[in-house]
Biopython code that builds the backbone (N, CA, C, O; Angstrom):
import numpy as np
from Bio.PDB.StructureBuilder import StructureBuilder

atoms = [
    (1, "MET", "N", (-4.381, 299.497, 131.256)),
    (1, "MET", "CA", (-4.032, 298.404, 130.376)),
    (1, "MET", "C", (-4.223, 297.118, 131.240)),
    (1, "MET", "O", (-3.763, 297.106, 132.381)),
    (2, "LEU", "N", (-4.895, 296.018, 130.730)),
    (2, "LEU", "CA", (-5.067, 295.009, 131.548)),
    (2, "LEU", "C", (-3.977, 294.002, 131.401)),
    (2, "LEU", "O", (-3.546, 293.779, 130.269)),
    (3, "ALA", "N", (-3.512, 293.402, 132.379)),
    (3, "ALA", "CA", (-2.525, 292.430, 132.333)),
    (3, "ALA", "C", (-2.884, 291.162, 131.523)),
    (3, "ALA", "O", (-3.991, 290.648, 131.687)),
    (4, "ARG", "N", (-2.186, 290.755, 130.845)),
    (4, "ARG", "CA", (-2.424, 289.407, 129.961)),
    (4, "ARG", "C", (-2.339, 288.290, 130.906)),
    (4, "ARG", "O", (-1.409, 288.223, 131.710)),
    (5, "ARG", "N", (-3.337, 287.345, 130.841)),
    (5, "ARG", "CA", (-3.342, 286.215, 131.603)),
    (5, "ARG", "C", (-2.399, 285.000, 130.845)),
    (5, "ARG", "O", (-2.331, 284.806, 129.631)),
    (6, "VAL", "N", (-1.784, 284.338, 131.785)),
    (6, "VAL", "CA", (-0.974, 283.305, 131.235)),
    (6, "VAL", "C", (-1.352, 281.905, 131.763)),
    (6, "VAL", "O", (-1.335, 281.595, 132.954)),
    (7, "PHE", "N", (-1.678, 281.140, 130.795)),
    (7, "PHE", "CA", (-2.276, 279.754, 131.232)),
    (7, "PHE", "C", (-1.077, 278.672, 131.053)),
    (7, "PHE", "O", (-0.199, 278.728, 130.192)),
    (8, "SER", "N", (-1.211, 277.814, 131.915)),
    (8, "SER", "CA", (-0.214, 276.613, 132.021)),
    (8, "SER", "C", (-0.489, 275.632, 130.793)),
    (8, "SER", "O", (-1.594, 275.615, 130.252)),
    (9, "LYS", "N", (0.544, 274.831, 130.384)),
    (9, "LYS", "CA", (0.270, 273.993, 129.383)),
    (9, "LYS", "C", (-0.698, 272.952, 129.695)),
    (9, "LYS", "O", (-1.473, 272.463, 128.873)),
    (10, "GLU", "N", (-0.612, 272.624, 130.979)),
    (10, "GLU", "CA", (-1.700, 271.641, 131.536)),
    (10, "GLU", "C", (-3.146, 272.227, 131.367)),
    (10, "GLU", "O", (-4.035, 271.495, 130.932)),
    (11, "PHE", "N", (-3.389, 273.482, 131.689)),
    (11, "PHE", "CA", (-4.744, 273.998, 131.502)),
    (11, "PHE", "C", (-5.138, 274.041, 129.931)),
    (11, "PHE", "O", (-6.248, 273.739, 129.494)),
    (12, "LYS", "N", (-4.126, 274.435, 129.226)),
    (12, "LYS", "CA", (-4.471, 274.493, 127.787)),
    (12, "LYS", "C", (-4.710, 273.104, 127.305)),
    (12, "LYS", "O", (-5.592, 272.906, 126.469)),
    (13, "LYS", "N", (-4.044, 272.205, 127.738)),
    (13, "LYS", "CA", (-4.286, 270.660, 127.210)),
    (13, "LYS", "C", (-5.724, 270.251, 127.738)),
    (13, "LYS", "O", (-6.482, 269.545, 127.073)),
    (14, "LYS", "N", (-6.026, 270.742, 128.960)),
    (14, "LYS", "CA", (-7.371, 270.364, 129.512)),
    (14, "LYS", "C", (-8.443, 270.889, 128.651)),
    (14, "LYS", "O", (-9.335, 270.122, 128.286)),
    (15, "VAL", "N", (-8.439, 272.213, 128.267)),
    (15, "VAL", "CA", (-9.266, 272.799, 127.503)),
    (15, "VAL", "C", (-9.398, 272.177, 126.122)),
    (15, "VAL", "O", (-10.490, 271.878, 125.638)),
    (16, "LEU", "N", (-8.229, 271.995, 125.512)),
    (16, "LEU", "CA", (-8.283, 271.395, 124.097)),
    (16, "LEU", "C", (-8.824, 269.848, 124.217)),
    (16, "LEU", "O", (-9.470, 269.350, 123.296)),
    (17, "ASP", "N", (-8.552, 269.214, 125.268)),
    (17, "ASP", "CA", (-9.126, 267.833, 125.260)),
    (17, "ASP", "C", (-10.568, 267.949, 125.348)),
    (17, "ASP", "O", (-11.239, 267.112, 124.744)),
    (18, "GLU", "N", (-11.143, 268.864, 126.012)),
    (18, "GLU", "CA", (-12.555, 269.042, 125.894)),
    (18, "GLU", "C", (-13.236, 269.354, 124.635)),
    (18, "GLU", "O", (-14.364, 268.962, 124.336)),
    (19, "VAL", "N", (-12.374, 270.181, 123.831)),
    (19, "VAL", "CA", (-12.805, 270.496, 122.470)),
    (19, "VAL", "C", (-12.788, 269.227, 121.505)),
    (19, "VAL", "O", (-13.597, 268.975, 120.612)),
    (20, "ALA", "N", (-11.625, 268.455, 121.915)),
    (20, "ALA", "CA", (-11.395, 267.246, 120.986)),
    (20, "ALA", "C", (-12.569, 266.208, 121.362)),
    (20, "ALA", "O", (-13.018, 265.455, 120.497)),
    (21, "SER", "N", (-13.039, 266.198, 122.666)),
    (21, "SER", "CA", (-14.113, 265.260, 123.036)),
    (21, "SER", "C", (-15.515, 265.589, 122.408)),
    (21, "SER", "O", (-16.452, 264.795, 122.497)),
    (22, "GLY", "N", (-15.610, 266.808, 121.765)),
    (22, "GLY", "CA", (-16.857, 267.125, 121.113)),
    (22, "GLY", "C", (-17.572, 268.339, 121.399)),
    (22, "GLY", "O", (-18.586, 268.696, 120.799)),
    (23, "LYS", "N", (-16.913, 269.072, 122.500)),
    (23, "LYS", "CA", (-17.564, 270.239, 122.829)),
    (23, "LYS", "C", (-17.099, 271.256, 122.024)),
    (23, "LYS", "O", (-15.914, 271.256, 121.690)),
    (24, "SER", "N", (-17.967, 272.250, 121.609)),
    (24, "SER", "CA", (-17.561, 273.343, 120.783)),
    (24, "SER", "C", (-16.630, 274.275, 121.328)),
    (24, "SER", "O", (-16.545, 274.356, 122.554)),
    (25, "ILE", "N", (-15.863, 275.048, 120.534)),
    (25, "ILE", "CA", (-14.915, 276.028, 121.120)),
    (25, "ILE", "C", (-15.676, 277.135, 121.858)),
    (25, "ILE", "O", (-15.186, 277.672, 122.851)),
    (26, "ALA", "N", (-16.768, 277.443, 121.411)),
    (26, "ALA", "CA", (-17.655, 278.606, 121.985)),
    (26, "ALA", "C", (-18.089, 278.019, 123.443)),
    (26, "ALA", "O", (-17.962, 278.715, 124.450)),
    (27, "GLU", "N", (-18.528, 276.902, 123.483)),
    (27, "GLU", "CA", (-18.935, 276.249, 124.686)),
    (27, "GLU", "C", (-17.724, 276.185, 125.850)),
    (27, "GLU", "O", (-17.869, 276.555, 127.015)),
    (28, "VAL", "N", (-16.641, 275.695, 125.333)),
    (28, "VAL", "CA", (-15.469, 275.503, 126.268)),
    (28, "VAL", "C", (-15.053, 276.830, 126.629)),
    (28, "VAL", "O", (-14.813, 277.042, 127.818)),
    (29, "SER", "N", (-14.926, 277.774, 125.773)),
    (29, "SER", "CA", (-14.515, 279.138, 126.093)),
    (29, "SER", "C", (-15.395, 279.741, 127.196)),
    (29, "SER", "O", (-14.919, 280.248, 128.212)),
    (30, "HIS", "N", (-16.820, 279.649, 126.913)),
    (30, "HIS", "CA", (-17.599, 280.261, 127.960)),
    (30, "HIS", "C", (-17.389, 279.548, 129.255)),
    (30, "HIS", "O", (-17.195, 280.255, 130.244)),
    (31, "GLN", "N", (-17.397, 278.377, 129.380)),
    (31, "GLN", "CA", (-17.203, 277.443, 130.510)),
    (31, "GLN", "C", (-16.022, 277.907, 131.360)),
    (31, "GLN", "O", (-16.172, 278.045, 132.574)),
    (32, "TYR", "N", (-14.799, 278.162, 130.736)),
    (32, "TYR", "CA", (-13.687, 278.683, 131.431)),
    (32, "TYR", "C", (-13.530, 280.102, 131.472)),
    (32, "TYR", "O", (-12.573, 280.539, 132.112)),
    (33, "GLY", "N", (-14.253, 280.844, 130.937)),
    (33, "GLY", "CA", (-14.259, 282.272, 130.838)),
    (33, "GLY", "C", (-13.063, 282.780, 129.961)),
    (33, "GLY", "O", (-12.309, 283.668, 130.360)),
    (34, "LEU", "N", (-12.932, 282.173, 128.751)),
    (34, "LEU", "CA", (-11.756, 282.408, 127.867)),
    (34, "LEU", "C", (-12.288, 283.088, 126.761)),
    (34, "LEU", "O", (-13.507, 283.043, 126.598)),
    (35, "ASN", "N", (-11.451, 283.831, 125.820)),
    (35, "ASN", "CA", (-11.672, 284.444, 124.632)),
    (35, "ASN", "C", (-11.671, 283.292, 123.591)),
    (35, "ASN", "O", (-10.705, 282.530, 123.568)),
    (36, "LYS", "N", (-12.621, 283.142, 122.798)),
    (36, "LYS", "CA", (-12.646, 282.045, 121.748)),
    (36, "LYS", "C", (-11.388, 282.160, 120.900)),
    (36, "LYS", "O", (-10.924, 281.094, 120.493)),
    (37, "SER", "N", (-10.789, 283.241, 120.584)),
    (37, "SER", "CA", (-9.607, 283.449, 119.717)),
    (37, "SER", "C", (-8.378, 282.801, 120.367)),
    (37, "SER", "O", (-7.455, 282.319, 119.711)),
    (38, "SER", "N", (-8.438, 282.829, 121.787)),
    (38, "SER", "CA", (-7.333, 282.174, 122.449)),
    (38, "SER", "C", (-7.403, 280.621, 122.285)),
    (38, "SER", "O", (-6.418, 279.909, 122.086)),
    (39, "VAL", "N", (-8.606, 280.216, 122.386)),
    (39, "VAL", "CA", (-8.668, 278.687, 122.294)),
    (39, "VAL", "C", (-8.298, 278.251, 120.772)),
    (39, "VAL", "O", (-7.615, 277.257, 120.526)),
    (40, "TYR", "N", (-8.820, 279.095, 119.804)),
    (40, "TYR", "CA", (-8.511, 278.773, 118.360)),
    (40, "TYR", "C", (-6.970, 278.752, 118.234)),
    (40, "TYR", "O", (-6.393, 277.873, 117.594)),
    (41, "GLU", "N", (-6.306, 279.793, 118.895)),
    (41, "GLU", "CA", (-4.743, 279.998, 118.730)),
    (41, "GLU", "C", (-4.212, 278.698, 119.403)),
    (41, "GLU", "O", (-3.464, 277.978, 118.741)),
    (42, "TRP", "N", (-4.535, 278.365, 120.626)),
    (42, "TRP", "CA", (-3.944, 277.170, 121.259)),
    (42, "TRP", "C", (-4.025, 275.950, 120.274)),
    (42, "TRP", "O", (-3.039, 275.245, 120.061)),
    (43, "ASN", "N", (-5.280, 275.728, 119.667)),
    (43, "ASN", "CA", (-5.551, 274.681, 118.873)),
    (43, "ASN", "C", (-4.507, 274.739, 117.628)),
    (43, "ASN", "O", (-3.768, 273.805, 117.316)),
    (44, "ALA", "N", (-4.564, 275.826, 117.059)),
    (44, "ALA", "CA", (-3.534, 276.060, 115.937)),
    (44, "ALA", "C", (-2.152, 275.772, 116.265)),
    (44, "ALA", "O", (-1.410, 275.253, 115.430)),
    (45, "GLU", "N", (-1.725, 276.107, 117.543)),
    (45, "GLU", "CA", (-0.260, 275.824, 117.998)),
    (45, "GLU", "C", (-0.152, 274.365, 118.085)),
    (45, "GLU", "O", (0.884, 273.870, 117.639)),
    (46, "VAL", "N", (-1.049, 273.585, 118.587)),
    (46, "VAL", "CA", (-1.107, 272.246, 118.772)),
    (46, "VAL", "C", (-0.840, 271.567, 117.472)),
    (46, "VAL", "O", (0.035, 270.716, 117.314)),
    (47, "SER", "N", (-1.792, 272.075, 116.395)),
    (47, "SER", "CA", (-1.603, 271.620, 115.065)),
    (47, "SER", "C", (-0.293, 271.829, 114.515)),
    (47, "SER", "O", (0.237, 270.897, 113.911)),
    (48, "ARG", "N", (0.338, 272.999, 114.653)),
    (48, "ARG", "CA", (1.625, 273.166, 114.047)),
    (48, "ARG", "C", (2.707, 272.409, 114.665)),
    (48, "ARG", "O", (3.674, 272.045, 113.996)),
    (49, "GLU", "N", (2.583, 272.135, 116.005)),
    (49, "GLU", "CA", (3.561, 271.246, 116.656)),
    (49, "GLU", "C", (3.372, 269.747, 116.153)),
    (49, "GLU", "O", (4.327, 269.027, 115.863)),
    (50, "PHE", "N", (2.157, 269.390, 116.088)),
    (50, "PHE", "CA", (1.997, 268.051, 115.509)),
    (50, "PHE", "C", (2.559, 267.917, 114.113)),
    (50, "PHE", "O", (3.134, 266.883, 113.774)),
    (51, "GLU", "N", (2.406, 268.926, 113.312)),
    (51, "GLU", "CA", (2.946, 269.004, 111.966)),
    (51, "GLU", "C", (4.473, 268.768, 112.040)),
    (51, "GLU", "O", (5.024, 267.842, 111.447)),
    (52, "ARG", "N", (5.134, 269.699, 112.834)),
    (52, "ARG", "CA", (6.599, 269.482, 113.104)),
    (52, "ARG", "C", (6.941, 268.136, 113.565)),
    (52, "ARG", "O", (7.988, 267.617, 113.177)),
    (53, "VAL", "N", (6.176, 267.552, 114.331)),
    (53, "VAL", "CA", (6.634, 266.125, 114.778)),
    (53, "VAL", "C", (6.403, 265.139, 113.699)),
    (53, "VAL", "O", (7.118, 264.139, 113.650)),
    (54, "LEU", "N", (5.471, 265.334, 112.837)),
    (54, "LEU", "CA", (5.366, 264.409, 111.728)),
    (54, "LEU", "C", (6.447, 264.675, 110.693)),
    (54, "LEU", "O", (6.871, 263.698, 110.076)),
    (55, "VAL", "N", (6.899, 265.769, 110.452)),
    (55, "VAL", "CA", (7.970, 266.133, 109.631)),
    (55, "VAL", "C", (9.280, 265.484, 110.132)),
    (55, "VAL", "O", (10.005, 264.860, 109.357)),
    (56, "ALA", "N", (9.591, 265.654, 111.536)),
    (56, "ALA", "CA", (10.626, 265.154, 112.044)),
    (56, "ALA", "C", (10.693, 263.538, 112.102)),
    (56, "ALA", "O", (11.750, 262.928, 111.944)),
    (57, "GLN", "N", (9.465, 262.920, 112.341)),
    (57, "GLN", "CA", (9.419, 261.460, 112.309)),
    (57, "GLN", "C", (9.636, 260.986, 110.827)),
    (57, "GLN", "O", (10.175, 259.907, 110.579)),
    (58, "LYS", "N", (9.217, 261.795, 109.913)),
    (58, "LYS", "CA", (9.434, 261.285, 108.469)),
    (58, "LYS", "C", (10.918, 261.229, 108.283)),
    (58, "LYS", "O", (11.450, 260.226, 107.808)),
    (59, "TYR", "N", (11.674, 262.403, 108.687)),
    (59, "TYR", "CA", (13.054, 262.499, 108.529)),
    (59, "TYR", "C", (13.870, 261.424, 109.254)),
    (59, "TYR", "O", (14.886, 260.937, 108.759)),
    (60, "LEU", "N", (13.355, 261.061, 110.510)),
    (60, "LEU", "CA", (13.959, 260.108, 111.207)),
    (60, "LEU", "C", (13.781, 258.584, 110.535)),
    (60, "LEU", "O", (14.654, 257.718, 110.598)),
    (61, "ASP", "N", (12.538, 258.429, 109.908)),
    (61, "ASP", "CA", (12.232, 257.129, 109.310)),
    (61, "ASP", "C", (13.188, 257.017, 107.976)),
    (61, "ASP", "O", (13.684, 255.950, 107.614)),
    (62, "GLU", "N", (13.359, 258.171, 107.351)),
    (62, "GLU", "CA", (14.269, 258.094, 106.179)),
    (62, "GLU", "C", (15.771, 257.891, 106.643)),
    (62, "GLU", "O", (16.518, 257.237, 105.915)),
    (63, "LEU", "N", (16.221, 258.409, 107.789)),
    (63, "LEU", "CA", (17.414, 258.131, 108.123)),
    (63, "LEU", "C", (17.612, 256.667, 108.643)),
    (63, "LEU", "O", (18.690, 256.104, 108.447)),
    (64, "GLN", "N", (16.561, 256.026, 109.319)),
    (64, "GLN", "CA", (16.671, 254.710, 109.733)),
    (64, "GLN", "C", (16.663, 253.796, 108.521)),
    (64, "GLN", "O", (17.289, 252.737, 108.563)),
    (65, "LEU", "N", (15.960, 254.170, 107.406)),
    (65, "LEU", "CA", (15.994, 253.371, 106.139)),
    (65, "LEU", "C", (17.511, 253.413, 105.641)),
    (65, "LEU", "O", (18.129, 252.383, 105.371)),
    (66, "LYS", "N", (18.009, 254.583, 105.550)),
    (66, "LYS", "CA", (19.272, 254.793, 105.070)),
    (66, "LYS", "C", (20.351, 253.876, 105.991)),
    (66, "LYS", "O", (21.162, 253.100, 105.485)),
    (67, "ILE", "N", (20.231, 254.071, 107.174)),
    (67, "ILE", "CA", (21.111, 253.119, 108.049)),
    (67, "ILE", "C", (20.902, 251.814, 107.868)),
    (67, "ILE", "O", (21.885, 251.076, 107.929)),
    (68, "PHE", "N", (19.782, 251.331, 107.646)),
    (68, "PHE", "CA", (19.412, 249.867, 107.336)),
    (68, "PHE", "C", (20.086, 249.473, 105.985)),
    (68, "PHE", "O", (20.627, 248.377, 105.841)),
    (69, "ARG", "N", (20.034, 250.347, 105.073)),
    (69, "ARG", "CA", (20.548, 250.051, 103.756)),
    (69, "ARG", "C", (22.221, 250.078, 103.807)),
    (69, "ARG", "O", (22.876, 249.248, 103.176)),
    (70, "LEU", "N", (22.765, 250.987, 104.521)),
    (70, "LEU", "CA", (24.212, 251.026, 104.796)),
    (70, "LEU", "C", (24.710, 249.783, 105.502)),
    (70, "LEU", "O", (25.757, 249.234, 105.158)),
    (71, "ASN", "N", (23.909, 249.321, 106.548)),
    (71, "ASN", "CA", (24.257, 248.155, 107.255)),
    (71, "ASN", "C", (24.429, 246.886, 106.349)),
    (71, "ASN", "O", (25.397, 246.126, 106.374)),
    (72, "ARG", "N", (23.362, 246.791, 105.574)),
    (72, "ARG", "CA", (23.252, 245.716, 104.613)),
    (72, "ARG", "C", (24.347, 245.714, 103.711)),
    (72, "ARG", "O", (24.915, 244.655, 103.445)),
    (73, "LEU", "N", (24.755, 246.967, 103.136)),
    (73, "LEU", "CA", (25.966, 246.981, 102.265)),
    (73, "LEU", "C", (27.199, 246.673, 102.999)),
    (73, "LEU", "O", (28.092, 246.020, 102.460)),
    (74, "VAL", "N", (27.296, 247.114, 104.213)),
    (74, "VAL", "CA", (28.587, 246.802, 104.999)),
    (74, "VAL", "C", (28.675, 245.250, 105.220)),
    (74, "VAL", "O", (29.764, 244.684, 105.129)),
    (75, "THR", "N", (27.653, 244.642, 105.479)),
    (75, "THR", "CA", (27.539, 243.131, 105.648)),
    (75, "THR", "C", (27.807, 242.515, 104.386)),
    (75, "THR", "O", (28.389, 241.430, 104.385)),
    (76, "HIS", "N", (27.426, 243.115, 103.189)),
    (76, "HIS", "CA", (27.719, 242.366, 101.929)),
    (76, "HIS", "C", (29.211, 242.654, 101.599)),
    (76, "HIS", "O", (29.966, 241.751, 101.239)),
    (77, "LEU", "N", (29.580, 243.860, 101.727)),
    (77, "LEU", "CA", (31.025, 244.061, 101.530)),
    (77, "LEU", "C", (32.022, 243.278, 102.441)),
    (77, "LEU", "O", (33.056, 242.837, 101.939)),
    (78, "SER", "N", (31.752, 243.097, 103.731)),
    (78, "SER", "CA", (32.523, 242.345, 104.519)),
    (78, "SER", "C", (32.650, 241.049, 104.262)),
    (78, "SER", "O", (33.729, 240.471, 104.389)),
    (79, "ALA", "N", (31.467, 240.416, 103.842)),
    (79, "ALA", "CA", (31.560, 238.960, 103.284)),
    (79, "ALA", "C", (32.350, 238.863, 101.998)),
    (79, "ALA", "O", (33.080, 237.889, 101.818)),
    (80, "GLU", "N", (32.242, 239.831, 101.086)),
    (80, "GLU", "CA", (32.960, 239.811, 99.844)),
    (80, "GLU", "C", (34.450, 239.879, 100.220)),
    (80, "GLU", "O", (35.283, 239.202, 99.618)),
    (81, "ASN", "N", (34.778, 240.730, 101.251)),
    (81, "ASN", "CA", (36.127, 241.049, 101.617)),
    (81, "ASN", "C", (36.823, 239.675, 102.215)),
    (81, "ASN", "O", (37.954, 239.290, 101.920)),
    (82, "ASN", "N", (36.024, 239.099, 103.003)),
    (82, "ASN", "CA", (36.438, 237.838, 103.627)),
    (82, "ASN", "C", (36.799, 236.792, 102.609)),
    (82, "ASN", "O", (37.796, 236.073, 102.669)),
    (83, "ALA", "N", (35.845, 236.786, 101.628)),
    (83, "ALA", "CA", (36.014, 235.850, 100.518)),
    (83, "ALA", "C", (37.154, 236.086, 99.819)),
    (83, "ALA", "O", (37.829, 235.097, 99.536)),
    (84, "LEU", "N", (37.589, 237.312, 99.420)),
    (84, "LEU", "CA", (38.719, 237.698, 98.644)),
    (84, "LEU", "C", (40.035, 237.410, 99.594)),
    (84, "LEU", "O", (41.113, 237.098, 99.087)),
    (85, "ARG", "N", (39.880, 237.522, 100.803)),
    (85, "ARG", "CA", (41.141, 237.347, 101.825)),
    (85, "ARG", "C", (41.346, 235.751, 101.698)),
    (85, "ARG", "O", (42.483, 235.297, 101.567)),
    (86, "LYS", "N", (40.296, 234.978, 101.740)),
    (86, "LYS", "CA", (40.514, 233.503, 101.758)),
    (86, "LYS", "C", (41.036, 233.134, 100.446)),
    (86, "LYS", "O", (41.993, 232.365, 100.366)),
    (87, "SER", "N", (40.437, 233.663, 99.337)),
    (87, "SER", "CA", (41.098, 233.241, 98.139)),
    (87, "SER", "C", (42.506, 233.783, 97.798)),
    (87, "SER", "O", (43.232, 233.123, 97.054)),
    (88, "TRP", "N", (42.906, 234.931, 98.302)),
    (88, "TRP", "CA", (44.156, 235.399, 98.365)),
    (88, "TRP", "C", (45.157, 234.500, 99.181)),
    (88, "TRP", "O", (46.294, 234.225, 98.797)),
    (89, "GLY", "N", (44.629, 234.111, 100.265)),
    (89, "GLY", "CA", (45.370, 233.151, 101.262)),
    (89, "GLY", "C", (45.693, 231.791, 100.522)),
    (89, "GLY", "O", (46.797, 231.251, 100.580)),
    (90, "PHE", "N", (44.708, 231.341, 99.884)),
    (90, "PHE", "CA", (44.816, 230.140, 99.074)),
    (90, "PHE", "C", (45.754, 230.243, 98.004)),
    (90, "PHE", "O", (46.420, 229.250, 97.710)),
    (91, "ARG", "N", (45.894, 231.320, 97.381)),
    (91, "ARG", "CA", (46.728, 231.498, 96.146)),
    (91, "ARG", "C", (48.142, 231.631, 96.794)),
    (91, "ARG", "O", (49.066, 231.051, 96.224)),
    (92, "GLN", "N", (48.405, 232.360, 97.962)),
    (92, "GLN", "CA", (49.671, 232.491, 98.555)),
    (92, "GLN", "C", (50.248, 231.100, 98.848)),
    (92, "GLN", "O", (51.396, 230.774, 98.544)),
    (93, "GLN", "N", (49.384, 230.330, 99.446)),
    (93, "GLN", "CA", (49.728, 228.890, 99.833)),
    (93, "GLN", "C", (50.154, 228.054, 98.621)),
    (93, "GLN", "O", (51.167, 227.362, 98.712)),
    (94, "ARG", "N", (49.408, 228.083, 97.448)),
    (94, "ARG", "CA", (49.714, 227.384, 96.373)),
    (94, "ARG", "C", (51.075, 227.937, 95.809)),
    (94, "ARG", "O", (51.904, 227.153, 95.345)),
    (95, "SER", "N", (51.286, 229.214, 95.851)),
    (95, "SER", "CA", (52.456, 229.688, 95.277)),
    (95, "SER", "C", (53.735, 229.275, 96.125)),
    (95, "SER", "O", (54.811, 228.914, 95.648)),
    (96, "GLU", "N", (53.432, 229.388, 97.406)),
    (96, "GLU", "CA", (54.683, 228.862, 98.274)),
    (96, "GLU", "C", (54.904, 227.291, 98.182)),
    (96, "GLU", "O", (56.054, 226.871, 98.310)),
    (97, "ASN", "N", (53.959, 226.489, 97.987)),
    (97, "ASN", "CA", (54.005, 225.043, 97.793)),
    (97, "ASN", "C", (54.912, 224.821, 96.513)),
    (97, "ASN", "O", (55.914, 224.107, 96.495)),
    (98, "LYS", "N", (54.447, 225.481, 95.537)),
    (98, "LYS", "CA", (55.354, 225.301, 94.177)),
    (98, "LYS", "C", (56.639, 225.648, 94.349)),
    (98, "LYS", "O", (57.503, 224.915, 93.867)),
    (99, "ARG", "N", (56.985, 226.755, 95.022)),
    (99, "ARG", "CA", (58.371, 227.077, 95.047)),
    (99, "ARG", "C", (59.210, 226.124, 95.989)),
    (99, "ARG", "O", (60.349, 225.777, 95.677)),
    (100, "GLY", "N", (58.653, 225.759, 97.040)),
    (100, "GLY", "CA", (59.360, 224.936, 97.946)),
    (100, "GLY", "C", (59.439, 223.407, 97.799)),
    (100, "GLY", "O", (60.070, 222.740, 98.619)),
]
sb = StructureBuilder()
sb.init_structure("model")
sb.init_model(0)
sb.init_chain("A")
sb.init_seg("    ")
for serial, (resi, resn, name, xyz) in enumerate(atoms, 1):
    if name == "N":
        sb.init_residue(resn, " ", resi, " ")
    sb.init_atom(name, np.array(xyz, "f"), 0.0, 1.0, " ", f" {name:<3s}", serial, name[0])
structure = sb.get_structure()
């Protein structure tokens, strides 16, 4: 039984960069002495990883939007709270002035 060859991420990236630059998978496979199915699998792995990154980015974008909306709500409620405090303080002062 033949030992399975293990390729570094750098090597796989180099091979896939050549494919991305316009060379065919058959051409690149022959150039590096690789099985075409290996290159197809590496390409599929990169595509799946890219898809996961896109999904994660979409989730992060949604969270950032939610944080933005919540910050805006906190700012609004803080301003409203301050206005109510001032109003309450003014009422307290008027009440004390009438008594005294």
